[in-house]
C-alpha positions in Angstrom: 11.5 6.7 -11.5 15.1 6.6 -10.4 15.2 7.2 -6.7 18.6 8.9 -6.6 18.2 12.4 -5.3 14.5 12.0 -4.6 12.4 12.9 -1.5 10.0 10.1 -0.4 7.4 9.9 2.3 6.2 6.5 3.7 3.2 6.2 5.9 2.8 3.1 8.0 6.5 3.6 8.4 7.3 1.8 11.6 6.1 -1.5 10.2 8.2 -4.1 8.4 7.2 -3.0 4.9 7.7 0.7 5.6 11.1 0.2 7.1 12.3 -2.1 4.3 11.2 0.4 1.7 12.9 3.2 3.5 16.2 1.3 3.6 15.9 0.4 0.0 15.2 3.9 -1.1 18.2 5.2 0.8 20.4 2.5 -0.7 19.2 3.8 -4.1 20.4 7.3 -3.3 17.2 9.0 -2.1 18.0 12.5 -0.8 15.5 12.2 2.1 13.0 9.7 3.4 10.3 10.6 5.9 8.7 7.8 7.9 5.3 8.5 9.3 3.1 6.5 11.7 0.5 6.7 14.4 2.8 5.7 17.2 5.4 8.6 17.4 7.8 6.7 19.7 7.8 3.7 17.4 8.3 5.7 14.2 11.1 7.8 15.7 12.9 4.7 16.9 12.5 3.2 13.4 13.7 6.3 11.7 16.7 6.6 14.0 17.7 3.0 13.3 17.5 3.5 9.5 19.0 7.0 9.4 16.0 8.9 8.1 13.3 11.2 9.5 10.3 10.3 11.5 6.9 12.0 12.1 3.7 11.2 13.9 0.7 11.0 11.6 -2.8 9.6 11.9 -3.6 8.8 8.3 -7.3 8.7 8.9 -7.2 12.4 9.7 -6.9 14.5 6.6 -5.4 17.4 8.6 -2.6 15.2 9.8 -1.6 14.1 6.3 -1.8 17.7 5.1 0.5 18.7 7.9 2.9 15.9 7.0 3.1 17.0 3.4 3.4 20.7 4.3 6.2 20.0 6.8 8.1 17.8 4.4 7.9 20.3 1.5 9.0 23.1 3.9 12.1 21.1 4.9 13.0 19.6 1.5 11.3 21.7 -1.1 9.2 19.0 -2.7 7.9 15.4 -2.4 8.8 13.2 -5.3 7.3 9.9 -4.0 4.4 9.5 -1.6 4.0 5.9 -0.4 0.6 5.6 1.3 1.3 2.4 3.1 -0.6 2.3 6.4 -2.9 -0.6 6.9 -4.3 -3.2 9.3 -6.3 -6.4 9.3 -10.0 -6.5 9.8 -11.7 -9.8 10.6 -15.3 -10.9 9.9 -17.4 -11.4 6.8 -20.8 -9.7 6.8 -23.1 -10.4 9.7 -20.2 -11.0 12.1 -18.3 -7.8 11.2 -19.5 -4.8 13.0 -20.2 -1.5 11.2 -17.3 0.0 13.1 -14.9 -2.5 11.7 -16.1 -1.8 8.1 -15.8 2.0 8.7 -12.3 1.8 10.2 -11.1 -0.4 7.3 -12.6 2.0 4.8 -11.0 5.0 6.5 -7.6 3.3 6.8 -7.4 1.6 3.4 -9.3 4.1 1.1 -9.7 7.5 2.6 -6.1 7.7 3.7 -5.0 7.3 0.1 -7.5 9.9 -1.0 -6.2 12.3 1.7 -2.6 11.7 0.6 -3.4 12.4 -3.0 -5.3 15.6 -2.2 -2.4 16.9 -0.1 0.5 16.1 -2.4 -0.9 16.3 -5.9 -1.1 20.1 -6.2 2.7 20.6 -5.8 3.4 17.6 -8.0 1.1 18.8 -10.7 2.7 22.3 -10.5 6.1 20.6 -11.2 4.6 18.3 -13.8 6.2 15.3 -12.0 5.5 13.0 -9.1 4.8 9.5 -8.0 2.1 7.9 -5.8 2.6 4.4 -4.5 -0.5 3.1 -2.7 -0.4 -0.1 -0.7 -3.3 -2.4 -1.3 -3.1 -6.2 -1.2 -3.5 -9.3 -3.4 -6.8 -9.6 -1.5 -7.9 -6.5 -3.3 -7.3 -8.1 -6.6 -8.6 -11.6 -5.6 -10.1 -12.3 -2.2 -9.4 -13.1 1.4 -12.5 -15.1 2.3 -12.1 -14.7 6.1 -12.2 -10.9 6.0 -14.9 -9.0 4.1 -13.9 -5.5 5.4 -10.3 -6.1 4.5 -11.0 -7.5 1.0 -13.6 -4.9 0.0 -11.6 -1.9 1.3 -8.4 -3.2 -0.4 -10.3 -3.6 -3.7 -11.5 0.0 -3.4 -7.8 1.0 -2.8 -6.9 -0.6 -6.1 -9.7 1.1 -7.9 -8.8 4.5 -6.4 -5.2 4.0 -7.7 -6.5 3.2 -11.1 -8.7 6.3 -11.1 -5.7 8.5 -10.0 -3.6 7.0 -12.8 -6.2 7.8 -15.4 -7.1 11.2 -14.1 -3.6 12.6 -13.5 -1.4 10.6 -15.9 -1.4 13.5 -18.4 -0.3 15.8 -15.5 3.0 13.9 -15.2 1.9 11.9 -12.2 2.8 8.2 -12.1 0.8 5.8 -9.9 1.6 2.2 -8.7 -0.4 -0.1 -6.4 1.4 -2.6 -4.2 -0.5 -5.9 -3.9 1.5 -8.5 -2.0 0.3 -11.8 -0.5 2.0 -12.9 2.7 5.0 -10.8 4.0 6.9 -11.7 7.1 5.6 -8.8 9.3 3.4 -8.5 12.2 0.4 -8.6 9.8 1.6 -11.7 7.9 -1.3 -13.9 6.8 -0.6 -17.6 6.6 -3.3 -18.0 3.9 -4.9 -16.1 1.1 -8.6 -16.7 0.6 -8.2 -19.6 3.1 -5.8 -21.3 0.6 -2.1 -21.3 0.8 -0.1 -18.2 -0.3 2.7 -18.6 -2.8 5.2 -18.2 0.0 5.7 -15.8 2.9 8.4 -13.4 1.6 10.7 -11.1 3.6 10.0 -7.3 3.6 13.4 -6.7 1.9 12.4 -8.8 -1.0 9.2 -6.8 -1.3 11.1 -3.6 -1.2 13.4 -4.7 -4.0 10.3 -5.4 -6.1 9.0 -1.9 -5.3 12.3 -0.3 -6.5 12.2 -2.3 -9.7 8.6 -1.5 -10.4 9.1 2.2 -9.7 12.1 2.2 -12.1 9.9 0.7 -14.8 6.9 2.8 -13.8 4.5 -0.2 -13.9 1.1 0.0 -12.2 1.0 -3.3 -10.4 3.7 -4.0 -7.8 3.5 -7.8 -7.4 6.1 -9.2 -5.0 4.4 -12.5 -5.6 4.4 -12.6 -9.5 1.9 -15.5 -9.5 -0.8 -13.0 -8.5 -0.6 -11.5 -12.0 -1.5 -14.8 -13.6 -4.4 -15.3 -11.1 -5.8 -11.9 -12.1 -5.5 -12.7 -15.8 -7.4 -16.0 -15.2 -10.1 -14.2 -13.2 -10.5 -11.6 -16.0 -10.7 -14.4 -18.7 -13.6 -16.1 -16.9 -14.9 -14.5 -13.7 -17.7 -17.1 -13.3 -15.2 -19.9 -13.3 -13.1 -17.9 -10.7 -16.1 -17.4 -8.5 -17.0 -21.1 -8.7 -13.4 -21.9 -7.7 -13.5 -19.5 -4.8 -16.7 -21.0 -3.5 -15.2 -24.4 -3.7 -12.2 -23.2 -1.7 -14.5 -21.7 0.9 -16.4 -24.9 1.3 -13.2 -26.9 1.6 -12.0 -24.5 4.4 -15.3 -24.9 6.3 -15.2 -28.6 6.0 -11.6 -28.8 7.1 
């Protein structure tokens, strides 16, 4: 996808990644960018600073996402790219993570993507063209040992993106899934799976990777390219990978 002349919606829009993507899309010539976020004051301030549109939206409420899609189509005629980007950390493993944490992470990292697809796909399929970009995490491909709810929900987000790509590829729908390690935002982790990341990158660098991946219409968006190699190694020998992750966990506990 070339972004020139396109209409894009970005949820989680007031955060660093959302704002960086909005700026990058506008630099590529996007006709309109709509930032959406739970905090209306924050998202309107972000939109004003960037020069795009802002809208309040609770992505865990399907009716809010449907309204966001309907309003955008009413103003601009269509949505070419929907970036389902909202997310948050969720600490705990199993016994120390309350059911409420697991449920909130599921609603935010999985159901929000499903709601977005349900809302925007009918108009995209009717045109025979459209793009879904869902933000997951390298933790969804690998693991973040200190956060079971985050890791599991992000893994489900990756699988949902795969399912969408398989189910609607023949309808002209493209799908990509964004899986970064550490990004210099309010959510920036300093470790991945209790081991070091391959560097904390700036949101602008991530946004450039997004633009390049959309242009090439590749499924994985990997701002840390090393993640692709880790996934290949995991696929080659998952037992060896699990052994290595257990060793990493023990080292973190002993340290």
